[in-house]
PDBQT receptor file of N, H, CA, C and O in Angstrom, charges set to zero:
ATOM      1  N   MET A   1    -109.617 135.855   3.620  1.00  0.00    +0.000 N 
ATOM      2  CA  MET A   1    -111.021 135.864   3.260  1.00  0.00    +0.000 C 
ATOM      3  C   MET A   1    -111.195 135.283   1.856  1.00  0.00    +0.000 C 
ATOM      4  O   MET A   1    -110.298 135.404   1.022  1.00  0.00    +0.000 OA
ATOM      5  N   PRO A   2    -112.347 134.653   1.588  1.00  0.00    +0.000 N 
ATOM      6  CA  PRO A   2    -112.571 134.146   0.239  1.00  0.00    +0.000 C 
ATOM      7  C   PRO A   2    -112.512 135.270  -0.781  1.00  0.00    +0.000 C 
ATOM      8  O   PRO A   2    -112.881 136.410  -0.496  1.00  0.00    +0.000 OA
ATOM      9  N   SER A   3    -112.046 134.931  -1.964  1.00  0.00    +0.000 N 
ATOM     10  H   SER A   3    -111.747 134.005  -2.195  1.00  0.00    +0.000 HD
ATOM     11  CA  SER A   3    -111.928 135.933  -3.016  1.00  0.00    +0.000 C 
ATOM     12  C   SER A   3    -113.299 136.447  -3.423  1.00  0.00    +0.000 C 
ATOM     13  O   SER A   3    -114.320 135.843  -3.092  1.00  0.00    +0.000 OA
ATOM     14  N   ALA A   4    -113.320 137.555  -4.136  1.00  0.00    +0.000 N 
ATOM     15  H   ALA A   4    -112.491 138.045  -4.405  1.00  0.00    +0.000 HD
ATOM     16  CA  ALA A   4    -114.565 138.180  -4.551  1.00  0.00    +0.000 C 
ATOM     17  C   ALA A   4    -115.403 137.240  -5.407  1.00  0.00    +0.000 C 
ATOM     18  O   ALA A   4    -116.631 137.324  -5.394  1.00  0.00    +0.000 OA
ATOM     19  N   GLU A   5    -114.757 136.347  -6.151  1.00  0.00    +0.000 N 
ATOM     20  H   GLU A   5    -113.759 136.279  -6.162  1.00  0.00    +0.000 HD
ATOM     21  CA  GLU A   5    -115.469 135.415  -7.012  1.00  0.00    +0.000 C 
ATOM     22  C   GLU A   5    -116.041 134.249  -6.216  1.00  0.00    +0.000 C 
ATOM     23  O   GLU A   5    -116.825 133.469  -6.756  1.00  0.00    +0.000 OA
ATOM     24  N   GLY A   6    -115.672 134.113  -4.954  1.00  0.00    +0.000 N 
ATOM     25  H   GLY A   6    -115.036 134.746  -4.515  1.00  0.00    +0.000 HD
ATOM     26  CA  GLY A   6    -116.151 133.011  -4.145  1.00  0.00    +0.000 C 
ATOM     27  C   GLY A   6    -115.483 131.697  -4.501  1.00  0.00    +0.000 C 
ATOM     28  O   GLY A   6    -116.063 130.633  -4.285  1.00  0.00    +0.000 OA
ATOM     29  N   ALA A   7    -114.276 131.750  -5.043  1.00  0.00    +0.000 N 
ATOM     30  H   ALA A   7    -113.805 132.614  -5.219  1.00  0.00    +0.000 HD
ATOM     31  CA  ALA A   7    -113.562 130.546  -5.448  1.00  0.00    +0.000 C 
ATOM     32  C   ALA A   7    -112.182 130.512  -4.803  1.00  0.00    +0.000 C 
ATOM     33  O   ALA A   7    -111.636 131.539  -4.400  1.00  0.00    +0.000 OA
ATOM     34  N   HIS A   8    -111.640 129.308  -4.716  1.00  0.00    +0.000 N 
ATOM     35  H   HIS A   8    -112.084 128.474  -5.043  1.00  0.00    +0.000 HD
ATOM     36  CA  HIS A   8    -110.281 129.139  -4.197  1.00  0.00    +0.000 C 
ATOM     37  C   HIS A   8    -109.284 129.880  -5.087  1.00  0.00    +0.000 C 
ATOM     38  O   HIS A   8    -109.418 129.884  -6.310  1.00  0.00    +0.000 OA
ATOM     39  N   LYS A   9    -108.310 130.491  -4.479  1.00  0.00    +0.000 N 
ATOM     40  H   LYS A   9    -108.202 130.488  -3.485  1.00  0.00    +0.000 HD
ATOM     41  CA  LYS A   9    -107.265 131.211  -5.208  1.00  0.00    +0.000 C 
ATOM     42  C   LYS A   9    -106.278 130.242  -5.851  1.00  0.00    +0.000 C 
ATOM     43  O   LYS A   9    -105.789 130.495  -6.952  1.00  0.00    +0.000 OA
ATOM     44  N   TYR A  10    -105.980 129.127  -5.166  1.00  0.00    +0.000 N 
ATOM     45  H   TYR A  10    -106.377 128.922  -4.271  1.00  0.00    +0.000 HD
ATOM     46  CA  TYR A  10    -105.005 128.151  -5.647  1.00  0.00    +0.000 C 
ATOM     47  C   TYR A  10    -105.726 126.892  -6.100  1.00  0.00    +0.000 C 
ATOM     48  O   TYR A  10    -106.737 126.512  -5.509  1.00  0.00    +0.000 OA
ATOM     49  N   LYS A  11    -105.224 126.247  -7.129  1.00  0.00    +0.000 N 
ATOM     50  H   LYS A  11    -104.402 126.556  -7.609  1.00  0.00    +0.000 HD
ATOM     51  CA  LYS A  11    -105.838 125.047  -7.698  1.00  0.00    +0.000 C 
ATOM     52  C   LYS A  11    -105.016 123.813  -7.351  1.00  0.00    +0.000 C 
ATOM     53  O   LYS A  11    -103.855 123.928  -6.959  1.00  0.00    +0.000 OA
ATOM     54  N   ILE A  12    -105.612 122.638  -7.493  1.00  0.00    +0.000 N 
ATOM     55  H   ILE A  12    -106.556 122.545  -7.811  1.00  0.00    +0.000 HD
ATOM     56  CA  ILE A  12    -104.927 121.369  -7.238  1.00  0.00    +0.000 C 
ATOM     57  C   ILE A  12    -103.701 121.273  -8.142  1.00  0.00    +0.000 C 
ATOM     58  O   ILE A  12    -103.764 121.574  -9.334  1.00  0.00    +0.000 OA
ATOM     59  N   GLY A  13    -102.587 120.847  -7.551  1.00  0.00    +0.000 N 
ATOM     60  H   GLY A  13    -102.536 120.602  -6.583  1.00  0.00    +0.000 HD
ATOM     61  CA  GLY A  13    -101.331 120.717  -8.280  1.00  0.00    +0.000 C 
ATOM     62  C   GLY A  13    -100.429 121.934  -8.178  1.00  0.00    +0.000 C 
ATOM     63  O   GLY A  13     -99.250 121.860  -8.524  1.00  0.00    +0.000 OA
ATOM     64  N   ARG A  14    -100.956 123.035  -7.714  1.00  0.00    +0.000 N 
ATOM     65  H   ARG A  14    -101.914 123.095  -7.432  1.00  0.00    +0.000 HD
ATOM     66  CA  ARG A  14    -100.180 124.271  -7.586  1.00  0.00    +0.000 C 
ATOM     67  C   ARG A  14     -99.192 124.150  -6.439  1.00  0.00    +0.000 C 
ATOM     68  O   ARG A  14     -99.537 123.658  -5.364  1.00  0.00    +0.000 OA
ATOM     69  N   ARG A  15     -97.981 124.593  -6.664  1.00  0.00    +0.000 N 
ATOM     70  H   ARG A  15     -97.701 124.992  -7.537  1.00  0.00    +0.000 HD
ATOM     71  CA  ARG A  15     -96.987 124.644  -5.597  1.00  0.00    +0.000 C 
ATOM     72  C   ARG A  15     -97.123 125.972  -4.875  1.00  0.00    +0.000 C 
ATOM     73  O   ARG A  15     -97.232 127.033  -5.489  1.00  0.00    +0.000 OA
ATOM     74  N   VAL A  16     -97.115 125.880  -3.563  1.00  0.00    +0.000 N 
ATOM     75  H   VAL A  16     -97.027 125.018  -3.064  1.00  0.00    +0.000 HD
ATOM     76  CA  VAL A  16     -97.298 127.069  -2.734  1.00  0.00    +0.000 C 
ATOM     77  C   VAL A  16     -96.269 127.058  -1.609  1.00  0.00    +0.000 C 
ATOM     78  O   VAL A  16     -95.735 126.010  -1.246  1.00  0.00    +0.000 OA
ATOM     79  N   ALA A  17     -96.005 128.228  -1.071  1.00  0.00    +0.000 N 
ATOM     80  H   ALA A  17     -96.440 129.079  -1.365  1.00  0.00    +0.000 HD
ATOM     81  CA  ALA A  17     -95.185 128.348   0.134  1.00  0.00    +0.000 C 
ATOM     82  C   ALA A  17     -96.137 128.473   1.311  1.00  0.00    +0.000 C 
ATOM     83  O   ALA A  17     -97.211 129.065   1.194  1.00  0.00    +0.000 OA
ATOM     84  N   PHE A  18     -95.745 127.921   2.424  1.00  0.00    +0.000 N 
ATOM     85  H   PHE A  18     -94.873 127.441   2.519  1.00  0.00    +0.000 HD
ATOM     86  CA  PHE A  18     -96.600 127.876   3.599  1.00  0.00    +0.000 C 
ATOM     87  C   PHE A  18     -95.776 128.293   4.804  1.00  0.00    +0.000 C 
ATOM     88  O   PHE A  18     -94.699 127.747   5.042  1.00  0.00    +0.000 OA
ATOM     89  N   ASN A  19     -96.265 129.238   5.550  1.00  0.00    +0.000 N 
ATOM     90  H   ASN A  19     -97.141 129.682   5.356  1.00  0.00    +0.000 HD
ATOM     91  CA  ASN A  19     -95.617 129.675   6.789  1.00  0.00    +0.000 C 
ATOM     92  C   ASN A  19     -96.610 129.533   7.927  1.00  0.00    +0.000 C 
ATOM     93  O   ASN A  19     -97.724 130.052   7.855  1.00  0.00    +0.000 OA
ATOM     94  N   LEU A  20     -96.210 128.835   8.970  1.00  0.00    +0.000 N 
ATOM     95  H   LEU A  20     -95.306 128.414   9.028  1.00  0.00    +0.000 HD
ATOM     96  CA  LEU A  20     -97.049 128.690  10.147  1.00  0.00    +0.000 C 
ATOM     97  C   LEU A  20     -96.317 129.298  11.326  1.00  0.00    +0.000 C 
ATOM     98  O   LEU A  20     -95.225 128.858  11.684  1.00  0.00    +0.000 OA
ATOM     99  N   THR A  21     -96.916 130.299  11.921  1.00  0.00    +0.000 N 
ATOM    100  H   THR A  21     -97.803 130.656  11.630  1.00  0.00    +0.000 HD
ATOM    101  CA  THR A  21     -96.335 130.902  13.123  1.00  0.00    +0.000 C 
ATOM    102  C   THR A  21     -97.383 130.915  14.226  1.00  0.00    +0.000 C 
ATOM    103  O   THR A  21     -98.568 131.132  13.972  1.00  0.00    +0.000 OA
ATOM    104  N   VAL A  22     -96.938 130.684  15.433  1.00  0.00    +0.000 N 
ATOM    105  H   VAL A  22     -95.976 130.508  15.639  1.00  0.00    +0.000 HD
ATOM    106  CA  VAL A  22     -97.812 130.739  16.597  1.00  0.00    +0.000 C 
ATOM    107  C   VAL A  22     -97.116 131.616  17.623  1.00  0.00    +0.000 C 
ATOM    108  O   VAL A  22     -95.978 131.348  18.007  1.00  0.00    +0.000 OA
ATOM    109  N   SER A  23     -97.785 132.644  18.056  1.00  0.00    +0.000 N 
ATOM    110  H   SER A  23     -98.710 132.862  17.744  1.00  0.00    +0.000 HD
ATOM    111  CA  SER A  23     -97.234 133.599  19.024  1.00  0.00    +0.000 C 
ATOM    112  C   SER A  23     -95.863 134.111  18.600  1.00  0.00    +0.000 C 
ATOM    113  O   SER A  23     -94.960 134.266  19.423  1.00  0.00    +0.000 OA
ATOM    114  N   GLY A  24     -95.722 134.373  17.292  1.00  0.00    +0.000 N 
ATOM    115  H   GLY A  24     -96.455 134.248  16.624  1.00  0.00    +0.000 HD
ATOM    116  CA  GLY A  24     -94.493 134.944  16.771  1.00  0.00    +0.000 C 
ATOM    117  C   GLY A  24     -93.379 133.943  16.500  1.00  0.00    +0.000 C 
ATOM    118  O   GLY A  24     -92.338 134.323  15.965  1.00  0.00    +0.000 OA
ATOM    119  N   ALA A  25     -93.569 132.670  16.856  1.00  0.00    +0.000 N 
ATOM    120  H   ALA A  25     -94.415 132.361  17.290  1.00  0.00    +0.000 HD
ATOM    121  CA  ALA A  25     -92.547 131.647  16.621  1.00  0.00    +0.000 C 
ATOM    122  C   ALA A  25     -92.887 130.868  15.352  1.00  0.00    +0.000 C 
ATOM    123  O   ALA A  25     -93.990 130.336  15.221  1.00  0.00    +0.000 OA
ATOM    124  N   ARG A  26     -91.940 130.803  14.423  1.00  0.00    +0.000 N 
ATOM    125  H   ARG A  26     -91.045 131.235  14.529  1.00  0.00    +0.000 HD
ATOM    126  CA  ARG A  26     -92.158 130.050  13.191  1.00  0.00    +0.000 C 
ATOM    127  C   ARG A  26     -92.058 128.556  13.492  1.00  0.00    +0.000 C 
ATOM    128  O   ARG A  26     -91.039 128.079  13.991  1.00  0.00    +0.000 OA
ATOM    129  N   LEU A  27     -93.134 127.821  13.179  1.00  0.00    +0.000 N 
ATOM    130  H   LEU A  27     -93.962 128.208  12.773  1.00  0.00    +0.000 HD
ATOM    131  CA  LEU A  27     -93.155 126.392  13.434  1.00  0.00    +0.000 C 
ATOM    132  C   LEU A  27     -92.828 125.579  12.191  1.00  0.00    +0.000 C 
ATOM    133  O   LEU A  27     -92.208 124.520  12.280  1.00  0.00    +0.000 OA
ATOM    134  N   GLU A  28     -93.240 126.070  11.045  1.00  0.00    +0.000 N 
ATOM    135  H   GLU A  28     -93.744 126.931  10.973  1.00  0.00    +0.000 HD
ATOM    136  CA  GLU A  28     -93.040 125.298   9.823  1.00  0.00    +0.000 C 
ATOM    137  C   GLU A  28     -93.018 126.236   8.638  1.00  0.00    +0.000 C 
ATOM    138  O   GLU A  28     -93.745 127.230   8.608  1.00  0.00    +0.000 OA
ATOM    139  N   THR A  29     -92.194 125.924   7.673  1.00  0.00    +0.000 N 
ATOM    140  H   THR A  29     -91.604 125.117   7.698  1.00  0.00    +0.000 HD
ATOM    141  CA  THR A  29     -92.135 126.695   6.454  1.00  0.00    +0.000 C 
ATOM    142  C   THR A  29     -91.655 125.782   5.341  1.00  0.00    +0.000 C 
ATOM    143  O   THR A  29     -91.024 124.759   5.608  1.00  0.00    +0.000 OA
ATOM    144  N   GLY A  30     -91.939 126.131   4.120  1.00  0.00    +0.000 N 
ATOM    145  H   GLY A  30     -92.452 126.962   3.903  1.00  0.00    +0.000 HD
ATOM    146  CA  GLY A  30     -91.446 125.325   3.010  1.00  0.00    +0.000 C 
ATOM    147  C   GLY A  30     -92.375 125.323   1.829  1.00  0.00    +0.000 C 
ATOM    148  O   GLY A  30     -93.367 126.051   1.796  1.00  0.00    +0.000 OA
ATOM    149  N   SER A  31     -92.044 124.490   0.850  1.00  0.00    +0.000 N 
ATOM    150  H   SER A  31     -91.239 123.899   0.878  1.00  0.00    +0.000 HD
ATOM    151  CA  SER A  31     -92.838 124.374  -0.364  1.00  0.00    +0.000 C 
ATOM    152  C   SER A  31     -93.757 123.169  -0.264  1.00  0.00    +0.000 C 
ATOM    153  O   SER A  31     -93.353 122.086   0.161  1.00  0.00    +0.000 OA
ATOM    154  N   PHE A  32     -94.982 123.380  -0.661  1.00  0.00    +0.000 N 
ATOM    155  H   PHE A  32     -95.310 124.260  -1.006  1.00  0.00    +0.000 HD
ATOM    156  CA  PHE A  32     -96.010 122.352  -0.596  1.00  0.00    +0.000 C 
ATOM    157  C   PHE A  32     -96.781 122.338  -1.905  1.00  0.00    +0.000 C 
ATOM    158  O   PHE A  32     -96.720 123.293  -2.680  1.00  0.00    +0.000 OA
ATOM    159  N   GLU A  33     -97.508 121.250  -2.150  1.00  0.00    +0.000 N 
ATOM    160  H   GLU A  33     -97.557 120.475  -1.521  1.00  0.00    +0.000 HD
ATOM    161  CA  GLU A  33     -98.372 121.133  -3.320  1.00  0.00    +0.000 C 
ATOM    162  C   GLU A  33     -99.807 120.989  -2.847  1.00  0.00    +0.000 C 
ATOM    163  O   GLU A  33    -100.087 120.219  -1.928  1.00  0.00    +0.000 OA
ATOM    164  N   VAL A  34    -100.720 121.730  -3.471  1.00  0.00    +0.000 N 
ATOM    165  H   VAL A  34    -100.493 122.356  -4.217  1.00  0.00    +0.000 HD
ATOM    166  CA  VAL A  34    -102.138 121.637  -3.145  1.00  0.00    +0.000 C 
ATOM    167  C   VAL A  34    -102.667 120.300  -3.671  1.00  0.00    +0.000 C 
ATOM    168  O   VAL A  34    -102.518 119.991  -4.854  1.00  0.00    +0.000 OA
ATOM    169  N   THR A  35    -103.286 119.507  -2.787  1.00  0.00    +0.000 N 
ATOM    170  H   THR A  35    -103.407 119.757  -1.826  1.00  0.00    +0.000 HD
ATOM    171  CA  THR A  35    -103.828 118.210  -3.190  1.00  0.00    +0.000 C 
ATOM    172  C   THR A  35    -105.345 118.149  -3.125  1.00  0.00    +0.000 C 
ATOM    173  O   THR A  35    -105.955 117.270  -3.735  1.00  0.00    +0.000 OA
ATOM    174  N   GLN A  36    -105.967 119.076  -2.388  1.00  0.00    +0.000 N 
ATOM    175  H   GLN A  36    -105.472 119.790  -1.892  1.00  0.00    +0.000 HD
ATOM    176  CA  GLN A  36    -107.428 119.059  -2.269  1.00  0.00    +0.000 C 
ATOM    177  C   GLN A  36    -107.931 120.440  -1.880  1.00  0.00    +0.000 C 
ATOM    178  O   GLN A  36    -107.319 121.124  -1.059  1.00  0.00    +0.000 OA
ATOM    179  N   LEU A  37    -109.050 120.847  -2.474  1.00  0.00    +0.000 N 
ATOM    180  H   LEU A  37    -109.547 120.291  -3.141  1.00  0.00    +0.000 HD
ATOM    181  CA  LEU A  37    -109.719 122.096  -2.128  1.00  0.00    +0.000 C 
ATOM    182  C   LEU A  37    -110.799 121.767  -1.108  1.00  0.00    +0.000 C 
ATOM    183  O   LEU A  37    -111.592 120.848  -1.310  1.00  0.00    +0.000 OA
ATOM    184  N   LEU A  38    -110.828 122.515  -0.018  1.00  0.00    +0.000 N 
ATOM    185  H   LEU A  38    -110.184 123.262   0.147  1.00  0.00    +0.000 HD
ATOM    186  CA  LEU A  38    -111.779 122.263   1.062  1.00  0.00    +0.000 C 
ATOM    187  C   LEU A  38    -112.659 123.489   1.267  1.00  0.00    +0.000 C 
ATOM    188  O   LEU A  38    -112.293 124.588   0.850  1.00  0.00    +0.000 OA
ATOM    189  N   PRO A  39    -113.812 123.314   1.905  1.00  0.00    +0.000 N 
ATOM    190  CA  PRO A  39    -114.702 124.453   2.141  1.00  0.00    +0.000 C 
ATOM    191  C   PRO A  39    -114.107 125.451   3.130  1.00  0.00    +0.000 C 
ATOM    192  O   PRO A  39    -113.165 125.133   3.854  1.00  0.00    +0.000 OA
ATOM    193  N   PRO A  40    -114.662 126.652   3.153  1.00  0.00    +0.000 N 
ATOM    194  CA  PRO A  40    -114.146 127.692   4.052  1.00  0.00    +0.000 C 
ATOM    195  C   PRO A  40    -114.345 127.346   5.530  1.00  0.00    +0.000 C 
ATOM    196  O   PRO A  40    -115.261 126.612   5.899  1.00  0.00    +0.000 OA
ATOM    197  N   ALA A  41    -113.468 127.891   6.349  1.00  0.00    +0.000 N 
ATOM    198  H   ALA A  41    -112.723 128.487   6.049  1.00  0.00    +0.000 HD
ATOM    199  CA  ALA A  41    -113.605 127.844   7.804  1.00  0.00    +0.000 C 
ATOM    200  C   ALA A  41    -113.449 129.276   8.288  1.00  0.00    +0.000 C 
ATOM    201  O   ALA A  41    -112.424 129.911   8.038  1.00  0.00    +0.000 OA
ATOM    202  N   ASN A  42    -114.447 129.780   8.969  1.00  0.00    +0.000 N 
ATOM    203  H   ASN A  42    -115.279 129.265   9.171  1.00  0.00    +0.000 HD
ATOM    204  CA  ASN A  42    -114.423 131.158   9.467  1.00  0.00    +0.000 C 
ATOM    205  C   ASN A  42    -114.131 132.158   8.352  1.00  0.00    +0.000 C 
ATOM    206  O   ASN A  42    -113.410 133.132   8.567  1.00  0.00    +0.000 OA
ATOM    207  N   GLY A  43    -114.687 131.921   7.161  1.00  0.00    +0.000 N 
ATOM    208  H   GLY A  43    -115.272 131.130   6.987  1.00  0.00    +0.000 HD
ATOM    209  CA  GLY A  43    -114.550 132.862   6.058  1.00  0.00    +0.000 C 
ATOM    210  C   GLY A  43    -113.249 132.763   5.282  1.00  0.00    +0.000 C 
ATOM    211  O   GLY A  43    -112.969 133.628   4.452  1.00  0.00    +0.000 OA
ATOM    212  N   ASP A  44    -112.447 131.739   5.526  1.00  0.00    +0.000 N 
ATOM    213  H   ASP A  44    -112.674 131.036   6.201  1.00  0.00    +0.000 HD
ATOM    214  CA  ASP A  44    -111.156 131.583   4.841  1.00  0.00    +0.000 C 
ATOM    215  C   ASP A  44    -111.117 130.193   4.213  1.00  0.00    +0.000 C 
ATOM    216  O   ASP A  44    -111.275 129.198   4.920  1.00  0.00    +0.000 OA
ATOM    217  N   PHE A  45    -110.909 130.104   2.895  1.00  0.00    +0.000 N 
ATOM    218  H   PHE A  45    -110.780 130.912   2.320  1.00  0.00    +0.000 HD
ATOM    219  CA  PHE A  45    -110.846 128.807   2.232  1.00  0.00    +0.000 C 
ATOM    220  C   PHE A  45    -109.747 127.945   2.824  1.00  0.00    +0.000 C 
ATOM    221  O   PHE A  45    -108.726 128.454   3.287  1.00  0.00    +0.000 OA
ATOM    222  N   GLN A  46    -109.961 126.642   2.806  1.00  0.00    +0.000 N 
ATOM    223  H   GLN A  46    -110.790 126.229   2.430  1.00  0.00    +0.000 HD
ATOM    224  CA  GLN A  46    -108.990 125.676   3.305  1.00  0.00    +0.000 C 
ATOM    225  C   GLN A  46    -108.470 124.816   2.162  1.00  0.00    +0.000 C 
ATOM    226  O   GLN A  46    -109.135 124.634   1.142  1.00  0.00    +0.000 OA
ATOM    227  N   TYR A  47    -107.267 124.293   2.358  1.00  0.00    +0.000 N 
ATOM    228  H   TYR A  47    -106.727 124.440   3.187  1.00  0.00    +0.000 HD
ATOM    229  CA  TYR A  47    -106.620 123.413   1.383  1.00  0.00    +0.000 C 
ATOM    230  C   TYR A  47    -105.939 122.270   2.113  1.00  0.00    +0.000 C 
ATOM    231  O   TYR A  47    -105.448 122.445   3.228  1.00  0.00    +0.000 OA
ATOM    232  N   ARG A  48    -105.907 121.100   1.486  1.00  0.00    +0.000 N 
ATOM    233  H   ARG A  48    -106.306 120.959   0.580  1.00  0.00    +0.000 HD
ATOM    234  CA  ARG A  48    -105.020 120.035   1.945  1.00  0.00    +0.000 C 
ATOM    235  C   ARG A  48    -103.772 120.163   1.091  1.00  0.00    +0.000 C 
ATOM    236  O   ARG A  48    -103.852 120.202  -0.137  1.00  0.00    +0.000 OA
ATOM    237  N   VAL A  49    -102.620 120.229   1.741  1.00  0.00    +0.000 N 
ATOM    238  H   VAL A  49    -102.555 120.198   2.738  1.00  0.00    +0.000 HD
ATOM    239  CA  VAL A  49    -101.345 120.354   1.041  1.00  0.00    +0.000 C 
ATOM    240  C   VAL A  49    -100.400 119.264   1.526  1.00  0.00    +0.000 C 
ATOM    241  O   VAL A  49    -100.545 118.746   2.633  1.00  0.00    +0.000 OA
ATOM    242  N   LYS A  50     -99.428 118.923   0.679  1.00  0.00    +0.000 N 
ATOM    243  H   LYS A  50     -99.310 119.344  -0.220  1.00  0.00    +0.000 HD
ATOM    244  CA  LYS A  50     -98.396 117.974   1.092  1.00  0.00    +0.000 C 
ATOM    245  C   LYS A  50     -97.046 118.549   0.719  1.00  0.00    +0.000 C 
ATOM    246  O   LYS A  50     -96.912 119.295  -0.251  1.00  0.00    +0.000 OA
ATOM    247  N   SER A  51     -96.047 118.187   1.511  1.00  0.00    +0.000 N 
ATOM    248  H   SER A  51     -96.156 117.581   2.299  1.00  0.00    +0.000 HD
ATOM    249  CA  SER A  51     -94.690 118.632   1.208  1.00  0.00    +0.000 C 
ATOM    250  C   SER A  51     -94.248 117.985  -0.095  1.00  0.00    +0.000 C 
ATOM    251  O   SER A  51     -94.784 116.951  -0.492  1.00  0.00    +0.000 OA
ATOM    252  N   LEU A  52     -93.283 118.583  -0.754  1.00  0.00    +0.000 N 
ATOM    253  H   LEU A  52     -92.847 119.424  -0.432  1.00  0.00    +0.000 HD
ATOM    254  CA  LEU A  52     -92.842 118.067  -2.046  1.00  0.00    +0.000 C 
ATOM    255  C   LEU A  52     -92.236 116.677  -1.936  1.00  0.00    +0.000 C 
ATOM    256  O   LEU A  52     -92.242 115.928  -2.913  1.00  0.00    +0.000 OA
ATOM    257  N   ASP A  53     -91.708 116.311  -0.755  1.00  0.00    +0.000 N 
ATOM    258  H   ASP A  53     -91.703 116.919   0.038  1.00  0.00    +0.000 HD
ATOM    259  CA  ASP A  53     -91.185 114.953  -0.571  1.00  0.00    +0.000 C 
ATOM    260  C   ASP A  53     -92.281 113.981  -0.125  1.00  0.00    +0.000 C 
ATOM    261  O   ASP A  53     -92.032 112.784   0.012  1.00  0.00    +0.000 OA
ATOM    262  N   GLY A  54     -93.498 114.502   0.101  1.00  0.00    +0.000 N 
ATOM    263  H   GLY A  54     -93.700 115.475  -0.011  1.00  0.00    +0.000 HD
ATOM    264  CA  GLY A  54     -94.645 113.666   0.446  1.00  0.00    +0.000 C 
ATOM    265  C   GLY A  54     -94.713 113.212   1.893  1.00  0.00    +0.000 C 
ATOM    266  O   GLY A  54     -95.616 112.457   2.254  1.00  0.00    +0.000 OA
ATOM    267  N   ARG A  55     -93.782 113.651   2.732  1.00  0.00    +0.000 N 
ATOM    268  H   ARG A  55     -93.049 114.264   2.439  1.00  0.00    +0.000 HD
ATOM    269  CA  ARG A  55     -93.759 113.183   4.123  1.00  0.00    +0.000 C 
ATOM    270  C   ARG A  55     -94.714 113.936   5.042  1.00  0.00    +0.000 C 
ATOM    271  O   ARG A  55     -95.140 113.394   6.062  1.00  0.00    +0.000 OA
ATOM    272  N   VAL A  56     -95.054 115.165   4.702  1.00  0.00    +0.000 N 
ATOM    273  H   VAL A  56     -94.708 115.605   3.873  1.00  0.00    +0.000 HD
ATOM    274  CA  VAL A  56     -95.898 115.985   5.569  1.00  0.00    +0.000 C 
ATOM    275  C   VAL A  56     -97.158 116.394   4.806  1.00  0.00    +0.000 C 
ATOM    276  O   VAL A  56     -97.082 116.887   3.680  1.00  0.00    +0.000 OA
ATOM    277  N   GLN A  57     -98.311 116.183   5.432  1.00  0.00    +0.000 N 
ATOM    278  H   GLN A  57     -98.372 115.782   6.346  1.00  0.00    +0.000 HD
ATOM    279  CA  GLN A  57     -99.581 116.663   4.888  1.00  0.00    +0.000 C 
ATOM    280  C   GLN A  57    -100.251 117.513   5.953  1.00  0.00    +0.000 C 
ATOM    281  O   GLN A  57    -100.187 117.210   7.144  1.00  0.00    +0.000 OA
ATOM    282  N   ARG A  58    -100.894 118.578   5.505  1.00  0.00    +0.000 N 
ATOM    283  H   ARG A  58    -100.946 118.824   4.537  1.00  0.00    +0.000 HD
ATOM    284  CA  ARG A  58    -101.558 119.498   6.428  1.00  0.00    +0.000 C 
ATOM    285  C   ARG A  58    -102.815 120.059   5.780  1.00  0.00    +0.000 C 
ATOM    286  O   ARG A  58    -102.957 120.059   4.557  1.00  0.00    +0.000 OA
ATOM    287  N   ILE A  59    -103.711 120.530   6.611  1.00  0.00    +0.000 N 
ATOM    288  H   ILE A  59    -103.596 120.531   7.605  1.00  0.00    +0.000 HD
ATOM    289  CA  ILE A  59    -104.831 121.352   6.155  1.00  0.00    +0.000 C 
ATOM    290  C   ILE A  59    -104.480 122.774   6.573  1.00  0.00    +0.000 C 
ATOM    291  O   ILE A  59    -104.201 123.036   7.743  1.00  0.00    +0.000 OA
ATOM    292  N   VAL A  60    -104.497 123.684   5.614  1.00  0.00    +0.000 N 
ATOM    293  H   VAL A  60    -104.724 123.471   4.664  1.00  0.00    +0.000 HD
ATOM    294  CA  VAL A  60    -104.098 125.073   5.870  1.00  0.00    +0.000 C 
ATOM    295  C   VAL A  60    -105.163 126.027   5.330  1.00  0.00    +0.000 C 
ATOM    296  O   VAL A  60    -105.974 125.676   4.474  1.00  0.00    +0.000 OA
ATOM    297  N   LEU A  61    -105.126 127.228   5.860  1.00  0.00    +0.000 N 
ATOM    298  H   LEU A  61    -104.467 127.513   6.556  1.00  0.00    +0.000 HD
ATOM    299  CA  LEU A  61    -106.020 128.281   5.392  1.00  0.00    +0.000 C 
ATOM    300  C   LEU A  61    -105.378 129.028   4.227  1.00  0.00    +0.000 C 
ATOM    301  O   LEU A  61    -104.154 129.120   4.136  1.00  0.00    +0.000 OA
ATOM    302  N   GLU A  62    -106.210 129.555   3.346  1.00  0.00    +0.000 N 
ATOM    303  H   GLU A  62    -107.204 129.480   3.421  1.00  0.00    +0.000 HD
ATOM    304  CA  GLU A  62    -105.696 130.315   2.215  1.00  0.00    +0.000 C 
ATOM    305  C   GLU A  62    -104.829 131.483   2.679  1.00  0.00    +0.000 C 
ATOM    306  O   GLU A  62    -103.850 131.821   2.014  1.00  0.00    +0.000 OA
ATOM    307  N   SER A  63    -105.163 132.088   3.781  1.00  0.00    +0.000 N 
ATOM    308  H   SER A  63    -105.958 131.813   4.321  1.00  0.00    +0.000 HD
ATOM    309  CA  SER A  63    -104.401 133.231   4.293  1.00  0.00    +0.000 C 
ATOM    310  C   SER A  63    -103.003 132.834   4.768  1.00  0.00    +0.000 C 
ATOM    311  O   SER A  63    -102.164 133.709   4.984  1.00  0.00    +0.000 OA
ATOM    312  N   GLN A  64    -102.732 131.540   4.935  1.00  0.00    +0.000 N 
ATOM    313  H   GLN A  64    -103.413 130.829   4.760  1.00  0.00    +0.000 HD
ATOM    314  CA  GLN A  64    -101.407 131.074   5.359  1.00  0.00    +0.000 C 
ATOM    315  C   GLN A  64    -100.503 130.755   4.194  1.00  0.00    +0.000 C 
ATOM    316  O   GLN A  64     -99.317 130.484   4.384  1.00  0.00    +0.000 OA
ATOM    317  N   LEU A  65    -101.049 130.783   2.975  1.00  0.00    +0.000 N 
ATOM    318  H   LEU A  65    -102.013 131.003   2.820  1.00  0.00    +0.000 HD
ATOM    319  CA  LEU A  65    -100.267 130.423   1.792  1.00  0.00    +0.000 C 
ATOM    320  C   LEU A  65     -99.703 131.657   1.106  1.00  0.00    +0.000 C 
ATOM    321  O   LEU A  65    -100.320 132.722   1.093  1.00  0.00    +0.000 OA
ATOM    322  N   LEU A  66     -98.517 131.486   0.538  1.00  0.00    +0.000 N 
ATOM    323  H   LEU A  66     -98.016 130.620   0.549  1.00  0.00    +0.000 HD
ATOM    324  CA  LEU A  66     -97.849 132.567  -0.184  1.00  0.00    +0.000 C 
ATOM    325  C   LEU A  66     -97.729 132.195  -1.644  1.00  0.00    +0.000 C 
ATOM    326  O   LEU A  66     -97.194 132.970  -2.437  1.00  0.00    +0.000 OA
TER     327      LEU A  66
């Protein structure tokens, strides 16, 4: 859920860990860098992130970031 201040928790350039699981199976994990702040979807802020090697880019929810 969006923070009480109504702002993104993570800022551009911040390194974050990302875990994606579907039906209990881990699909992707690793370190990513926030490249863009996006508006909320279903009450959860979104971010564009890229892997540190730059090969993978994803849009993720704030609740998926560690």
